[in-house]
N, C-alpha and C positions, 0 to 999 in steps of 0.2 A: 505492498503501501504507498502507496504516497502521499503527502502532502504537503504543504506553502504549510508556515508560519509567518505570518503579518507584525506591525505596527513596529521594527527591532528597530534600534538605534545605526547611525549608518558606524563608519567606521569601529567595529562592535562588536568584539572574542562571546559567545556566549553559549550557555555549557550544556547539552544536549544529552535526553539519557533516555529509553523505551522502552516499555511494557505489557506483553498482554494480559488485557481484562475481561476474564469470564465471569459477568456475575457480577459477584461481590468478592470475586477469588482474584490476582491484582498473581502475575509471572515475574523473577526475579526482574532488571533493572538492566538494559546493554552497556557496552559498559558504553563510554561519557566521550562525547567527539566535543569538540572545538570550532564550531566555521569564524573564521570572522567575517562581521558583514563585509559590502565594499562600499570604499568614497560615494558619498549624494552626488549626483552633478549638480554643480554649479550654477547660477543662472545668472548668465550675463543681459546686464544693460546700457546702454546709454548715454550716459549723462546727462552730454556737455559738446558743442565742438565745438573749432576757431577752425580757420583756414589751414593749419593746421599742425591741429592736436586736436586728440581725444577721451575723454573723462569719458571710463568706464567705474560701473562694483557689477560688485556677483555674489548672491548669497552663499553664504561661509555651508562648506563640504564638512562639517563636523566639528572630530575631537581636535585635539591636540598632537601639532606631527604631523598638520596639512603642507603639504607647495603647492604653489598657485604657480607657471609656465602660463604666461599672455605672452602672446604671439600672431601676429597681423605679416598682413603679403596683400600689395597691392594687387589690384585687379590684371593679369594677366595678356586678359584682353585690353591694353593702355599699351601693352609697347617696358613691364616692368620687369625690372634686371634686379641680381641679386641682393645689387643695395635697396630696391625697394622694399624688407621683407627683415622684419625684424625677434626680437622676444626675451624677454625675463625672467629671471623668476623671484620669487615672493615667498620665505619661507614664512612660516610662520601664520597660522588660518586663523588668526582675528584678523587680518589688512585685508580684504579687500576689493578692495580699490585703489583705479590708476590712472595714471597719466598722461599714455604716450605724445609727444613730445614731435617736431619733425617730417612728420609730413607732410608727401608733397598736394600745396592746396590744389582742386577742383577734383581728384581723387579718388577713384575708390577703394578702398581698402575691405579687408575678408581678415575678422578679431576672433579668436578661440581661447578658451581660455583651460588648462585641464591641471580637473585636480589630485592627489598624491601623496601615498606618504610613506615612511621606510619602506610599509610591508611588499 
């Protein structure tokens, strides 16, 4: 039998055991397994823009030890070169904003935020 446990916190280890139940009788418990839930996916928002910068914020991906990598690339359909890309790594799960500066005026950029932890 397969079941899903919902409502768990991201980036958290839970100890899980199962036992067979027949009426009021409970069989022996299985050995514990300790799965780690995935890091939550951050939701990215654009707070403000200027001709050459964009201020971003995102929802927290959970617990301590979370690092965020912000990556950006100018739209390749308008002649993007290697100099038109960039990234930065932000350590510490409490910082959930970043301003990208030095962008080309009147250009479209793709921006992603990836969350990870040491596991």
